[in-house]
N, C-alpha and C positions, 0 to 999 in steps of 0.2 A: 159246533165244536172242537177243531183244535187248535183253538183260540182262545178258548175253554182252558185245554189241557195247559196251553203255556203260560196262564199266566197262573194255573191250580202250581204247575211247575215252578214255577218263577218263587210264588210267596213261601214252597215247599222249603225249598234255597233259599230262602233271606236268611242272612240272620241274625239270630236274636239281640235286642241292645245289652250292649255291657255293661251298662248302670244306669240307674234312673234318673241321674241328672240328666241326663241326652233329650228329658221332654224339654228340657227348656234352651232351646232353639242357641242360644250362646255358647252352651258345654258341646254340640254338635259341631263345631269347628276344628278342634282337634280327634283325629283319628284315634280309633282306640289300645291303648298299649296297656299293662301291669304297672307301669309305674305313672302312669295319668287315672287309669283306674284305680289306683290305689289315693292316688290325691284325691279322686270325687268322692271317696268312701268316707276319707275325712271333710273333707266337708258337708258330705251330707250327713254325716252322725252330729257332727259337728250342729249344721241346720233342727237338727232331732234334739240335740239339748236344748238349745234353747229352746225352743217350741216347750220340753217340758218343763222345763224350767218357768216360763210363763206358766202353764197349765199347774204344775202348784203354786202357784203364787197365787192363782184368782182362783183354784178350786177351796184350796185349804187357808186355814189361819197357819200361814207354814212361821214360824221361826227363828229360822235359823235367816242370817243376812246371806243379802240377794247374791255378792259375788259370792258368799263361799257354795250358797247350792250351785251358782252357776257353773263352780268351778271342780264339783262334784259329778253333777248331770254330764258336763262336756266329756270328763277323765270316763266316767262310766257308757257312755252313750258311743265314744269312741273306741273303750276298750270292746265293746259287741259289735258296732259296724268291725274293727278288726277281724274279732273272729268269725265274725260272718261275711268277712272276704274271702279268711284263712280257707275256711273251712268250705266254702265253695269249692278254689280252686283246690282242695283237697278229695273233696268229692265229684268232681269231673274228672279228674284225672284215674281214678278208680273204678267210677261210673264209666268211663270211656266218655265221657262228656252228655253225659244220660241228664244232670238237671236244666242244661242248655235246652234241651230238645224236648224235654216234658210239656206239656201239657195238661192243663185243667184241671183234675182235683189232686189226678199225683205231686202235678210240680206245687198244689196246696199242701198238699199234706208234710210232701218235703222245707218247705218254706217255716212253717209252724217249727215241725223237728229241727232242724240248724237255727231257727231264731231263738228258741228256747234253750237249746242247748246255751245260744252263743248268751242268752240275756242272762242266765244262772250262771253261768264262769266266769262275766262279766261283770257281775255285779258282785259277786265273791270276788275277784280279786281287787275290785276299787275297791271294797269294803278294808280290804287286807290291807291295800293301800293309805288310804285314808285312814284307817281306826288301828291296824295289825291286828287287825281280826281274822282269822283264820276262813279261809275260803270256805271249809266242810260245815265247818260247823252255819252256816245260813243249809245247810239242804235240813239241820235238823228242826228249823222255824216254820211249820208248813203256813204257814198267816205269809209269813214274805213267798215264800216260795209259788204259793199261789198266787199270792201279786205279781211275780215274776211272769208267767205263765200268761195270766192274763193278758198283761202289758208284749209278752212276746207275739200272743194272738193276734193283737190289735195290729200290730206291728211288720206279722208276718201276711195278714190282711192287704196293710198299705198298702205293702211292697207290691203281691200279687196282683192287687190291681193296675198300680204304674206302673209295671209291669207289662202288662197286655195293652192299656192303653198308649204304652212306647212303643211296642209290637204293633200294634194296629197304626200307629200315625208313615213306621218303617215301610210296612205293608201296601199304605195307601200312596207313599211316597215313592214307593218302585215301583207301582201299579204306574204313579202319574207317566215316571222316566222312559216306562216300557214301553208305553202311548204313545206318551210324542216323538221317542225313539222311533215306532211304530209310523207315522202319522207324517217327519220327514223324509222316512225312507219311501214310502207312500209317492208324499212330494216328489222326491226325486226319482222313483220307478216310473212316474207322472209326464211327468217333464219329460223325458229320455224317449213317454209312449211317444209322445204328440209330435216331436220332434224327429224322431223313426215312420210317424203318418209322413208328415209335414217332406218328409228324405223321401221316403215310397212314392210321393205325388210327383217332384219332383227330377229325378233320377229319371225313369221315363222314358218324363219328354226330353232331356237330356242326352240320354245314351241315342234313342231313333233321331235328332237332329244331330246329332254329331253323327251315325254311321250314313246317316243321308249325304251330309257334305264331304266325306270322306270318299265316298261311292259318286258321286257330283267330279270330285277332284282325278278320280285314277286317272281321268281321261287326257284332260288339257294340262294338270300341272299334278302330276303322280309327286314329286317329291314335294311338295305341303302335302297331298293326302295321305306321303308314307311318316312326316317330322308330324301330321295331325297324330294321325293314330300313334304314334308311337305316346305323345304327351296322353290320350286316353289312357290306352294299356297304363302311365305313372299313379295319373290321378284312379283309374279301377283299384291298383295296387293300394293305395292311399288309404282310399279310403273303406278299402278290405279292411285294412289295419287297425283303422283308425271306430272302425262298427264292432270289433272283436275289444277294444280294451278302455278300459275305466281311465281312464288319463290318454296325455296325450303333451311332448315339447310343444312350447311356440315353433321350434325347426323341422317339428313334425306339421306342425298346423300350417303352415309358411310352405313347405314342399307338396302338401297336397292342394292349397289355393293359386301355388304359382304354375301347376298343373292344370290347376280349373281353367286357369286365365290363359293360359298358351292355348287348349282348346279351343276354347273362344275368340282368340285371337285370329285364331287360322279362317274364322266365319267371318270376324266384324273386320279383320282388315286394321285401315289405318284408323279406324276409328275408337281400337281400342287399346290404349295405351294401360303400362302398370309400373308399379315400383316394387318392391318388398324394402323395409328399410329396417333391421333387425338384430340389436346390436347382439354378439361374439357375448356376451354375459348375461345375456334373457335367452341363448336358444334354447339352455333345457331349464327354462321356469316353464311349470307343468299348472298345465288349464284342460280343462273337460274335453275331450273329442270331440270335431266337429262343431267347435263352439262359435268360430270363426266365420267358416264360408258360407250360410245362411246370411249373416250380413253385408258379404261382398255377393251373394246372387240379388239380396235385393237392391243393393248399389246399383249395378248392371241395369234389374229388370226395370228398377221404375225408375233411375239416374239417370244410364246409359244411352238407352234403347232406345229411349224419345225419343230423344235430343239427334237432330240428323246427323249433328257431326262428330257425333261419339263426344267419348273424353278421357281424361285417367283416373286411376280406381291408384292409391298408397295406404298400403299396411307400414306400419311406424310403429317402435312398441318404448318404451322409457319407465324410467324408474321417477317416481314423486312419489318422496316422501317414504311411508311403507308401506305404500301403490306402486302396482303396473298399469299406468295407461296403454292399454290398445287401443290404435286407432286405425279406423277406415274412413277415408275418406275418398270425394270422388267430383269433379265435376262438372256432373249432370243437369237437370234440369231442375234443381231442389224442391224446399220446402212445398210444393203445392202438388206437384207431379207422386212426390213421393207418397204420401197419406193412401194416393189408393190403392189398392190390393188388387192386383189380377191373378185367376184361376194360375194357381200354380205360382205365384210369387214370392215366395221364400216365407221363413215366417217374420212374421208382425215383432216391433218393437216388445209387446205385452208379452207372447212368449218367451222371448229373449229377456227377460226380465224377471221373469216366473223360474225360468229356469237357471237362471242365476242367484235368484235366491233361495232354492231347492238343493245349490252344490256346494251355496258360500255364507247363507244366513244375510246378515244384514251386512256384511267386508265388504257387499260385490255394489256395485251398482252402474247405468246404462246409461250414457248424456248424447244428447241425439244435438249437434250445430248447425249454425245455417253456415256453411263457407262465401266471402265476397271473393270474385261476385257472384259465384254460382255454384252450385252445390250443395253438398252435403257431408259432418263429420259424425260417426256414428264410434262414442268413445267407452270399451268398456273399459271401467276402474274396478280391478280384483287386488286381496289383499297381495305382498310381497311373502310372504313365507308364511303363507296356508295351501293345503293339499286341498285340493273340489271336492275329494271325497271324507273328510275326514272329518267335515264339519257334522253331527249331526240336526242341523239345524232347525226348523218347527215354522211352518207354513203358520 
């Protein structure tokens, strides 16, 4: 029900098209403005003049030369078009925009009245310019007046149908855009929810293991226990800040990962070594929070822990053209052991790709590379000048 109300509200707020030429995609490229609308009126009126000239030629035995008939039709149709255009602006000002908001029969009656007045005035003024006949002389000829009114009713009905069709197209386009935005937002929230669910599974194990290690170190190695507890507090502080933010900087993510790896280094000892190489010019590069840590967790769980002697993890960042390459490399056991996923073993690459797609659209990708002589590299390619929260991507 709420979604239906939102759709109705959106359609009610959708402005009507500024001109019937907007039915043609070419003419929708330029935003509405008074000069553009006036130019469109002249183009539309000229097209109507050509159509009317051709119709007169085909349906009657017109003895007037085609060029002369075309010139007179173009003059009168443009005079009528300018009067309709001006009359619409004046009526909109006087009636507080009612003509653009009107629907159904009131709109049709208003269009017919405006068109009838414009046709009579345009034909009269055209006759005066072409033949020097007084415009008021036209009103005394009932046959001509009736003919003008029939033409006015036909054109008004045509304009009414065109405008309604254009408004339906605009309403459909607006609704489709709203649906795309809704789907993109839903995909983003779904990806974030999956990440939160996975973190909720991972963090209790990390929390319990860390506290158990602190307790075991308090007696024999109190300095190590204090260091581990301090870095664990730093990790919790950074993790809490990241969970409450829609964006993070590369520097803040590196700080979070460093605290996380420092805690693990106390438990794993010399089996875990790490380096973080983030240049100063990329320290404020904005990324989605908690984007890199799951990759580091995977490298630990599936790369270094299964390896007896452990290994090294390197987080690096560099600019490559219009993208930023973020690499998490390890010297672990390699691809064969990377593929299986243990319970609580971090997010898989498919989830990471889905999250990047919801955040960056097609502007980001994930690459899995095998290191030599051992280990893996996960490389994230992110757009350099695009914020992850500014893209309404479509899944």
